[in-house]
PDBQT receptor file of N, H, CA, C and O in Angstrom, charges set to zero:
ATOM      1  N   MET A   1      -6.057 -33.820   5.352  1.00  0.00    +0.000 N 
ATOM      2  CA  MET A   1      -5.334 -32.644   4.873  1.00  0.00    +0.000 C 
ATOM      3  C   MET A   1      -3.845 -32.817   5.166  1.00  0.00    +0.000 C 
ATOM      4  O   MET A   1      -3.459 -33.410   6.173  1.00  0.00    +0.000 OA
ATOM      5  N   SER A   2      -3.021 -32.287   4.265  1.00  0.00    +0.000 N 
ATOM      6  H   SER A   2      -3.335 -31.806   3.447  1.00  0.00    +0.000 HD
ATOM      7  CA  SER A   2      -1.570 -32.340   4.437  1.00  0.00    +0.000 C 
ATOM      8  C   SER A   2      -1.056 -30.977   4.869  1.00  0.00    +0.000 C 
ATOM      9  O   SER A   2      -1.660 -29.946   4.571  1.00  0.00    +0.000 OA
ATOM     10  N   TYR A   3       0.061 -30.986   5.572  1.00  0.00    +0.000 N 
ATOM     11  H   TYR A   3       0.551 -31.823   5.814  1.00  0.00    +0.000 HD
ATOM     12  CA  TYR A   3       0.637 -29.745   6.090  1.00  0.00    +0.000 C 
ATOM     13  C   TYR A   3       2.097 -29.611   5.676  1.00  0.00    +0.000 C 
ATOM     14  O   TYR A   3       2.797 -30.605   5.483  1.00  0.00    +0.000 OA
ATOM     15  N   CYS A   4       2.539 -28.378   5.545  1.00  0.00    +0.000 N 
ATOM     16  H   CYS A   4       1.971 -27.570   5.702  1.00  0.00    +0.000 HD
ATOM     17  CA  CYS A   4       3.916 -28.054   5.170  1.00  0.00    +0.000 C 
ATOM     18  C   CYS A   4       4.895 -28.604   6.211  1.00  0.00    +0.000 C 
ATOM     19  O   CYS A   4       4.689 -28.442   7.413  1.00  0.00    +0.000 OA
ATOM     20  N   ILE A   5       5.969 -29.260   5.735  1.00  0.00    +0.000 N 
ATOM     21  H   ILE A   5       6.136 -29.392   4.758  1.00  0.00    +0.000 HD
ATOM     22  CA  ILE A   5       6.962 -29.812   6.662  1.00  0.00    +0.000 C 
ATOM     23  C   ILE A   5       7.853 -28.732   7.264  1.00  0.00    +0.000 C 
ATOM     24  O   ILE A   5       8.590 -29.005   8.212  1.00  0.00    +0.000 OA
ATOM     25  N   LYS A   6       7.802 -27.519   6.737  1.00  0.00    +0.000 N 
ATOM     26  H   LYS A   6       7.203 -27.298   5.967  1.00  0.00    +0.000 HD
ATOM     27  CA  LYS A   6       8.637 -26.424   7.250  1.00  0.00    +0.000 C 
ATOM     28  C   LYS A   6       7.907 -25.588   8.305  1.00  0.00    +0.000 C 
ATOM     29  O   LYS A   6       8.479 -25.264   9.345  1.00  0.00    +0.000 OA
ATOM     30  N   CYS A   7       6.628 -25.234   8.034  1.00  0.00    +0.000 N 
ATOM     31  H   CYS A   7       6.163 -25.497   7.188  1.00  0.00    +0.000 HD
ATOM     32  CA  CYS A   7       5.927 -24.306   8.932  1.00  0.00    +0.000 C 
ATOM     33  C   CYS A   7       4.587 -24.843   9.449  1.00  0.00    +0.000 C 
ATOM     34  O   CYS A   7       3.935 -24.199  10.270  1.00  0.00    +0.000 OA
ATOM     35  N   PHE A   8       4.181 -26.013   8.971  1.00  0.00    +0.000 N 
ATOM     36  H   PHE A   8       4.711 -26.536   8.303  1.00  0.00    +0.000 HD
ATOM     37  CA  PHE A   8       2.945 -26.672   9.409  1.00  0.00    +0.000 C 
ATOM     38  C   PHE A   8       1.659 -25.957   9.000  1.00  0.00    +0.000 C 
ATOM     39  O   PHE A   8       0.593 -26.226   9.554  1.00  0.00    +0.000 OA
ATOM     40  N   GLU A   9       1.760 -25.044   8.026  1.00  0.00    +0.000 N 
ATOM     41  H   GLU A   9       2.626 -24.826   7.576  1.00  0.00    +0.000 HD
ATOM     42  CA  GLU A   9       0.567 -24.446   7.427  1.00  0.00    +0.000 C 
ATOM     43  C   GLU A   9      -0.021 -25.465   6.438  1.00  0.00    +0.000 C 
ATOM     44  O   GLU A   9       0.677 -26.403   6.052  1.00  0.00    +0.000 OA
ATOM     45  N   PRO A  10      -1.286 -25.303   6.018  1.00  0.00    +0.000 N 
ATOM     46  CA  PRO A  10      -1.851 -26.222   5.025  1.00  0.00    +0.000 C 
ATOM     47  C   PRO A  10      -0.989 -26.274   3.761  1.00  0.00    +0.000 C 
ATOM     48  O   PRO A  10      -0.561 -25.238   3.253  1.00  0.00    +0.000 OA
ATOM     49  N   ALA A  11      -0.741 -27.478   3.261  1.00  0.00    +0.000 N 
ATOM     50  H   ALA A  11      -1.089 -28.320   3.674  1.00  0.00    +0.000 HD
ATOM     51  CA  ALA A  11       0.143 -27.673   2.110  1.00  0.00    +0.000 C 
ATOM     52  C   ALA A  11      -0.580 -27.409   0.797  1.00  0.00    +0.000 C 
ATOM     53  O   ALA A  11      -1.780 -27.650   0.670  1.00  0.00    +0.000 OA
ATOM     54  N   GLU A  12       0.175 -26.908  -0.177  1.00  0.00    +0.000 N 
ATOM     55  H   GLU A  12       1.151 -26.712  -0.074  1.00  0.00    +0.000 HD
ATOM     56  CA  GLU A  12      -0.321 -26.703  -1.534  1.00  0.00    +0.000 C 
ATOM     57  C   GLU A  12       0.094 -27.853  -2.444  1.00  0.00    +0.000 C 
ATOM     58  O   GLU A  12      -0.614 -28.180  -3.396  1.00  0.00    +0.000 OA
ATOM     59  N   VAL A  13       1.243 -28.467  -2.154  1.00  0.00    +0.000 N 
ATOM     60  H   VAL A  13       1.819 -28.201  -1.380  1.00  0.00    +0.000 HD
ATOM     61  CA  VAL A  13       1.782 -29.504  -3.035  1.00  0.00    +0.000 C 
ATOM     62  C   VAL A  13       2.565 -30.523  -2.216  1.00  0.00    +0.000 C 
ATOM     63  O   VAL A  13       3.151 -30.189  -1.187  1.00  0.00    +0.000 OA
ATOM     64  N   CYS A  14       2.568 -31.773  -2.685  1.00  0.00    +0.000 N 
ATOM     65  H   CYS A  14       2.091 -32.045  -3.521  1.00  0.00    +0.000 HD
ATOM     66  CA  CYS A  14       3.330 -32.830  -2.030  1.00  0.00    +0.000 C 
ATOM     67  C   CYS A  14       4.199 -33.548  -3.064  1.00  0.00    +0.000 C 
ATOM     68  O   CYS A  14       3.826 -33.676  -4.230  1.00  0.00    +0.000 OA
ATOM     69  N   PHE A  15       5.354 -34.009  -2.615  1.00  0.00    +0.000 N 
ATOM     70  H   PHE A  15       5.658 -33.905  -1.668  1.00  0.00    +0.000 HD
ATOM     71  CA  PHE A  15       6.271 -34.753  -3.471  1.00  0.00    +0.000 C 
ATOM     72  C   PHE A  15       6.589 -36.082  -2.810  1.00  0.00    +0.000 C 
ATOM     73  O   PHE A  15       6.706 -36.164  -1.588  1.00  0.00    +0.000 OA
ATOM     74  N   CYS A  16       6.729 -37.111  -3.614  1.00  0.00    +0.000 N 
ATOM     75  H   CYS A  16       6.634 -37.044  -4.607  1.00  0.00    +0.000 HD
ATOM     76  CA  CYS A  16       7.211 -38.403  -3.135  1.00  0.00    +0.000 C 
ATOM     77  C   CYS A  16       8.632 -38.538  -3.640  1.00  0.00    +0.000 C 
ATOM     78  O   CYS A  16       8.853 -38.872  -4.804  1.00  0.00    +0.000 OA
ATOM     79  N   GLU A  17       9.604 -38.278  -2.765  1.00  0.00    +0.000 N 
ATOM     80  H   GLU A  17       9.425 -38.007  -1.820  1.00  0.00    +0.000 HD
ATOM     81  CA  GLU A  17      11.001 -38.204  -3.160  1.00  0.00    +0.000 C 
ATOM     82  C   GLU A  17      11.072 -37.200  -4.308  1.00  0.00    +0.000 C 
ATOM     83  O   GLU A  17      10.574 -36.084  -4.166  1.00  0.00    +0.000 OA
ATOM     84  N   THR A  18      11.675 -37.562  -5.435  1.00  0.00    +0.000 N 
ATOM     85  H   THR A  18      12.080 -38.469  -5.550  1.00  0.00    +0.000 HD
ATOM     86  CA  THR A  18      11.646 -36.676  -6.607  1.00  0.00    +0.000 C 
ATOM     87  C   THR A  18      11.092 -37.444  -7.794  1.00  0.00    +0.000 C 
ATOM     88  O   THR A  18      11.305 -37.063  -8.945  1.00  0.00    +0.000 OA
ATOM     89  N   LYS A  19      10.390 -38.512  -7.512  1.00  0.00    +0.000 N 
ATOM     90  H   LYS A  19      10.218 -38.821  -6.577  1.00  0.00    +0.000 HD
ATOM     91  CA  LYS A  19       9.887 -39.415  -8.538  1.00  0.00    +0.000 C 
ATOM     92  C   LYS A  19       8.711 -38.810  -9.294  1.00  0.00    +0.000 C 
ATOM     93  O   LYS A  19       7.773 -38.284  -8.694  1.00  0.00    +0.000 OA
ATOM     94  N   LYS A  20       8.777 -38.892 -10.622  1.00  0.00    +0.000 N 
ATOM     95  H   LYS A  20       9.539 -39.319 -11.109  1.00  0.00    +0.000 HD
ATOM     96  CA  LYS A  20       7.658 -38.471 -11.463  1.00  0.00    +0.000 C 
ATOM     97  C   LYS A  20       6.942 -39.727 -11.949  1.00  0.00    +0.000 C 
ATOM     98  O   LYS A  20       7.579 -40.703 -12.343  1.00  0.00    +0.000 OA
ATOM     99  N   VAL A  21       5.616 -39.692 -11.917  1.00  0.00    +0.000 N 
ATOM    100  H   VAL A  21       5.098 -38.899 -11.597  1.00  0.00    +0.000 HD
ATOM    101  CA  VAL A  21       4.827 -40.839 -12.361  1.00  0.00    +0.000 C 
ATOM    102  C   VAL A  21       3.720 -40.353 -13.289  1.00  0.00    +0.000 C 
ATOM    103  O   VAL A  21       3.317 -39.192 -13.215  1.00  0.00    +0.000 OA
ATOM    104  N   PRO A  22       3.221 -41.235 -14.165  1.00  0.00    +0.000 N 
ATOM    105  CA  PRO A  22       2.101 -40.850 -15.031  1.00  0.00    +0.000 C 
ATOM    106  C   PRO A  22       0.887 -40.450 -14.196  1.00  0.00    +0.000 C 
ATOM    107  O   PRO A  22       0.670 -40.979 -13.105  1.00  0.00    +0.000 OA
ATOM    108  N   LEU A  23       0.109 -39.521 -14.715  1.00  0.00    +0.000 N 
ATOM    109  H   LEU A  23       0.286 -39.092 -15.600  1.00  0.00    +0.000 HD
ATOM    110  CA  LEU A  23      -1.036 -38.980 -13.983  1.00  0.00    +0.000 C 
ATOM    111  C   LEU A  23      -1.994 -40.071 -13.511  1.00  0.00    +0.000 C 
ATOM    112  O   LEU A  23      -2.511 -39.991 -12.397  1.00  0.00    +0.000 OA
ATOM    113  N   ASP A  24      -2.240 -41.087 -14.339  1.00  0.00    +0.000 N 
ATOM    114  H   ASP A  24      -1.820 -41.151 -15.244  1.00  0.00    +0.000 HD
ATOM    115  CA  ASP A  24      -3.184 -42.140 -13.948  1.00  0.00    +0.000 C 
ATOM    116  C   ASP A  24      -2.653 -43.017 -12.808  1.00  0.00    +0.000 C 
ATOM    117  O   ASP A  24      -3.423 -43.747 -12.185  1.00  0.00    +0.000 OA
ATOM    118  N   GLU A  25      -1.343 -42.952 -12.530  1.00  0.00    +0.000 N 
ATOM    119  H   GLU A  25      -0.717 -42.358 -13.036  1.00  0.00    +0.000 HD
ATOM    120  CA  GLU A  25      -0.764 -43.712 -11.421  1.00  0.00    +0.000 C 
ATOM    121  C   GLU A  25      -0.510 -42.832 -10.196  1.00  0.00    +0.000 C 
ATOM    122  O   GLU A  25      -0.069 -43.333  -9.162  1.00  0.00    +0.000 OA
ATOM    123  N   TYR A  26      -0.779 -41.539 -10.298  1.00  0.00    +0.000 N 
ATOM    124  H   TYR A  26      -1.137 -41.132 -11.138  1.00  0.00    +0.000 HD
ATOM    125  CA  TYR A  26      -0.410 -40.574  -9.259  1.00  0.00    +0.000 C 
ATOM    126  C   TYR A  26      -1.015 -40.907  -7.895  1.00  0.00    +0.000 C 
ATOM    127  O   TYR A  26      -0.292 -40.957  -6.899  1.00  0.00    +0.000 OA
ATOM    128  N   ILE A  27      -2.315 -41.134  -7.835  1.00  0.00    +0.000 N 
ATOM    129  H   ILE A  27      -2.902 -41.094  -8.643  1.00  0.00    +0.000 HD
ATOM    130  CA  ILE A  27      -2.989 -41.408  -6.557  1.00  0.00    +0.000 C 
ATOM    131  C   ILE A  27      -2.429 -42.680  -5.926  1.00  0.00    +0.000 C 
ATOM    132  O   ILE A  27      -2.171 -42.716  -4.723  1.00  0.00    +0.000 OA
ATOM    133  N   HIS A  28      -2.244 -43.704  -6.718  1.00  0.00    +0.000 N 
ATOM    134  H   HIS A  28      -2.454 -43.675  -7.695  1.00  0.00    +0.000 HD
ATOM    135  CA  HIS A  28      -1.677 -44.957  -6.203  1.00  0.00    +0.000 C 
ATOM    136  C   HIS A  28      -0.275 -44.727  -5.657  1.00  0.00    +0.000 C 
ATOM    137  O   HIS A  28       0.052 -45.221  -4.578  1.00  0.00    +0.000 OA
ATOM    138  N   GLU A  29       0.552 -43.992  -6.376  1.00  0.00    +0.000 N 
ATOM    139  H   GLU A  29       0.287 -43.591  -7.252  1.00  0.00    +0.000 HD
ATOM    140  CA  GLU A  29       1.929 -43.731  -5.938  1.00  0.00    +0.000 C 
ATOM    141  C   GLU A  29       1.958 -42.962  -4.615  1.00  0.00    +0.000 C 
ATOM    142  O   GLU A  29       2.770 -43.274  -3.744  1.00  0.00    +0.000 OA
ATOM    143  N   ILE A  30       1.089 -41.967  -4.451  1.00  0.00    +0.000 N 
ATOM    144  H   ILE A  30       0.430 -41.713  -5.159  1.00  0.00    +0.000 HD
ATOM    145  CA  ILE A  30       1.048 -41.193  -3.207  1.00  0.00    +0.000 C 
ATOM    146  C   ILE A  30       0.661 -42.099  -2.032  1.00  0.00    +0.000 C 
ATOM    147  O   ILE A  30       1.236 -41.984  -0.950  1.00  0.00    +0.000 OA
ATOM    148  N   LYS A  31      -0.298 -42.989  -2.238  1.00  0.00    +0.000 N 
ATOM    149  H   LYS A  31      -0.764 -43.082  -3.117  1.00  0.00    +0.000 HD
ATOM    150  CA  LYS A  31      -0.701 -43.904  -1.164  1.00  0.00    +0.000 C 
ATOM    151  C   LYS A  31       0.426 -44.856  -0.785  1.00  0.00    +0.000 C 
ATOM    152  O   LYS A  31       0.544 -45.242   0.378  1.00  0.00    +0.000 OA
ATOM    153  N   GLU A  32       1.255 -45.237  -1.754  1.00  0.00    +0.000 N 
ATOM    154  H   GLU A  32       1.159 -44.922  -2.698  1.00  0.00    +0.000 HD
ATOM    155  CA  GLU A  32       2.347 -46.178  -1.522  1.00  0.00    +0.000 C 
ATOM    156  C   GLU A  32       3.628 -45.492  -1.056  1.00  0.00    +0.000 C 
ATOM    157  O   GLU A  32       4.584 -46.167  -0.673  1.00  0.00    +0.000 OA
ATOM    158  N   CYS A  33       3.659 -44.170  -1.082  1.00  0.00    +0.000 N 
ATOM    159  H   CYS A  33       2.882 -43.622  -1.392  1.00  0.00    +0.000 HD
ATOM    160  CA  CYS A  33       4.880 -43.415  -0.805  1.00  0.00    +0.000 C 
ATOM    161  C   CYS A  33       5.331 -43.580   0.644  1.00  0.00    +0.000 C 
ATOM    162  O   CYS A  33       4.519 -43.552   1.569  1.00  0.00    +0.000 OA
ATOM    163  N   THR A  34       6.646 -43.754   0.824  1.00  0.00    +0.000 N 
ATOM    164  H   THR A  34       7.305 -43.777   0.073  1.00  0.00    +0.000 HD
ATOM    165  CA  THR A  34       7.205 -43.843   2.172  1.00  0.00    +0.000 C 
ATOM    166  C   THR A  34       7.977 -42.579   2.535  1.00  0.00    +0.000 C 
ATOM    167  O   THR A  34       8.427 -42.429   3.671  1.00  0.00    +0.000 OA
ATOM    168  N   ASP A  35       8.132 -41.669   1.573  1.00  0.00    +0.000 N 
ATOM    169  H   ASP A  35       7.767 -41.790   0.650  1.00  0.00    +0.000 HD
ATOM    170  CA  ASP A  35       8.902 -40.441   1.815  1.00  0.00    +0.000 C 
ATOM    171  C   ASP A  35       8.141 -39.235   1.256  1.00  0.00    +0.000 C 
ATOM    172  O   ASP A  35       8.679 -38.469   0.456  1.00  0.00    +0.000 OA
ATOM    173  N   LEU A  36       6.896 -39.076   1.680  1.00  0.00    +0.000 N 
ATOM    174  H   LEU A  36       6.458 -39.698   2.330  1.00  0.00    +0.000 HD
ATOM    175  CA  LEU A  36       6.060 -37.983   1.188  1.00  0.00    +0.000 C 
ATOM    176  C   LEU A  36       6.399 -36.695   1.927  1.00  0.00    +0.000 C 
ATOM    177  O   LEU A  36       6.421 -36.657   3.157  1.00  0.00    +0.000 OA
ATOM    178  N   LYS A  37       6.664 -35.643   1.159  1.00  0.00    +0.000 N 
ATOM    179  H   LYS A  37       6.647 -35.674   0.160  1.00  0.00    +0.000 HD
ATOM    180  CA  LYS A  37       6.975 -34.337   1.738  1.00  0.00    +0.000 C 
ATOM    181  C   LYS A  37       6.024 -33.318   1.138  1.00  0.00    +0.000 C 
ATOM    182  O   LYS A  37       5.865 -33.252  -0.080  1.00  0.00    +0.000 OA
ATOM    183  N   CYS A  38       5.393 -32.525   1.989  1.00  0.00    +0.000 N 
ATOM    184  H   CYS A  38       5.523 -32.578   2.979  1.00  0.00    +0.000 HD
ATOM    185  CA  CYS A  38       4.423 -31.530   1.545  1.00  0.00    +0.000 C 
ATOM    186  C   CYS A  38       4.899 -30.130   1.904  1.00  0.00    +0.000 C 
ATOM    187  O   CYS A  38       5.598 -29.929   2.897  1.00  0.00    +0.000 OA
ATOM    188  N   TYR A  39       4.504 -29.163   1.071  1.00  0.00    +0.000 N 
ATOM    189  H   TYR A  39       3.936 -29.327   0.265  1.00  0.00    +0.000 HD
ATOM    190  CA  TYR A  39       4.951 -27.781   1.250  1.00  0.00    +0.000 C 
ATOM    191  C   TYR A  39       3.814 -26.805   0.980  1.00  0.00    +0.000 C 
ATOM    192  O   TYR A  39       2.940 -27.069   0.155  1.00  0.00    +0.000 OA
ATOM    193  N   CYS A  40       3.832 -25.661   1.691  1.00  0.00    +0.000 N 
ATOM    194  H   CYS A  40       4.543 -25.446   2.362  1.00  0.00    +0.000 HD
ATOM    195  CA  CYS A  40       2.928 -24.558   1.383  1.00  0.00    +0.000 C 
ATOM    196  C   CYS A  40       3.529 -23.766   0.218  1.00  0.00    +0.000 C 
ATOM    197  O   CYS A  40       4.637 -24.064  -0.228  1.00  0.00    +0.000 OA
ATOM    198  N   LYS A  41       2.800 -22.756  -0.276  1.00  0.00    +0.000 N 
ATOM    199  H   LYS A  41       1.900 -22.514   0.086  1.00  0.00    +0.000 HD
ATOM    200  CA  LYS A  41       3.304 -21.944  -1.391  1.00  0.00    +0.000 C 
ATOM    201  C   LYS A  41       4.636 -21.287  -1.059  1.00  0.00    +0.000 C 
ATOM    202  O   LYS A  41       5.522 -21.225  -1.912  1.00  0.00    +0.000 OA
ATOM    203  N   GLU A  42       4.790 -20.798   0.159  1.00  0.00    +0.000 N 
ATOM    204  H   GLU A  42       4.071 -20.848   0.852  1.00  0.00    +0.000 HD
ATOM    205  CA  GLU A  42       6.005 -20.084   0.558  1.00  0.00    +0.000 C 
ATOM    206  C   GLU A  42       7.237 -20.989   0.595  1.00  0.00    +0.000 C 
ATOM    207  O   GLU A  42       8.335 -20.544   0.261  1.00  0.00    +0.000 OA
ATOM    208  N   HIS A  43       7.074 -22.235   0.992  1.00  0.00    +0.000 N 
ATOM    209  H   HIS A  43       6.182 -22.597   1.263  1.00  0.00    +0.000 HD
ATOM    210  CA  HIS A  43       8.207 -23.145   1.150  1.00  0.00    +0.000 C 
ATOM    211  C   HIS A  43       8.350 -24.158   0.015  1.00  0.00    +0.000 C 
ATOM    212  O   HIS A  43       9.205 -25.041   0.082  1.00  0.00    +0.000 OA
ATOM    213  N   MET A  44       7.527 -24.041  -1.021  1.00  0.00    +0.000 N 
ATOM    214  H   MET A  44       6.832 -23.324  -1.075  1.00  0.00    +0.000 HD
ATOM    215  CA  MET A  44       7.570 -24.963  -2.145  1.00  0.00    +0.000 C 
ATOM    216  C   MET A  44       8.952 -24.946  -2.807  1.00  0.00    +0.000 C 
ATOM    217  O   MET A  44       9.458 -23.872  -3.134  1.00  0.00    +0.000 OA
ATOM    218  N   PRO A  45       9.571 -26.113  -3.011  1.00  0.00    +0.000 N 
ATOM    219  CA  PRO A  45      10.896 -26.131  -3.643  1.00  0.00    +0.000 C 
ATOM    220  C   PRO A  45      10.829 -25.618  -5.078  1.00  0.00    +0.000 C 
ATOM    221  O   PRO A  45       9.841 -25.826  -5.782  1.00  0.00    +0.000 OA
ATOM    222  N   LYS A  46      11.879 -24.957  -5.488  1.00  0.00    +0.000 N 
ATOM    223  H   LYS A  46      12.682 -24.789  -4.917  1.00  0.00    +0.000 HD
ATOM    224  CA  LYS A  46      11.975 -24.487  -6.868  1.00  0.00    +0.000 C 
ATOM    225  C   LYS A  46      12.535 -25.629  -7.702  1.00  0.00    +0.000 C 
ATOM    226  O   LYS A  46      13.655 -26.084  -7.470  1.00  0.00    +0.000 OA
ATOM    227  N   LEU A  47      11.757 -26.088  -8.667  1.00  0.00    +0.000 N 
ATOM    228  H   LEU A  47      10.847 -25.718  -8.855  1.00  0.00    +0.000 HD
ATOM    229  CA  LEU A  47      12.187 -27.203  -9.495  1.00  0.00    +0.000 C 
ATOM    230  C   LEU A  47      12.738 -26.702 -10.818  1.00  0.00    +0.000 C 
ATOM    231  O   LEU A  47      12.096 -25.903 -11.500  1.00  0.00    +0.000 OA
ATOM    232  N   GLY A  48      13.911 -27.163 -11.179  1.00  0.00    +0.000 N 
ATOM    233  H   GLY A  48      14.432 -27.811 -10.624  1.00  0.00    +0.000 HD
ATOM    234  CA  GLY A  48      14.516 -26.788 -12.457  1.00  0.00    +0.000 C 
ATOM    235  C   GLY A  48      13.881 -27.560 -13.599  1.00  0.00    +0.000 C 
ATOM    236  O   GLY A  48      13.343 -28.650 -13.404  1.00  0.00    +0.000 OA
ATOM    237  N   LYS A  49      13.949 -26.981 -14.799  1.00  0.00    +0.000 N 
ATOM    238  H   LYS A  49      14.386 -26.095 -14.957  1.00  0.00    +0.000 HD
ATOM    239  CA  LYS A  49      13.353 -27.658 -15.959  1.00  0.00    +0.000 C 
ATOM    240  C   LYS A  49      14.380 -28.491 -16.671  1.00  0.00    +0.000 C 
ATOM    241  O   LYS A  49      14.066 -29.135 -17.672  1.00  0.00    +0.000 OA
TER     242      LYS A  49
C-alpha cells in the first residue's frame, strides 16, 4: 500500500515526476520510477488541462 507524502494517510493516486505514459506501460513505469510521489484525496495536486 502507498501513503500520502503530506499526511501519511492511505494514498488515492501516485505520480512519477510529471511523466505521462501509455496505459499498457503504466505498471512497468511505476516499478522503474525513482521519484514516485503519492497523495490522498485531500492533498492530491490540481493538474491543469
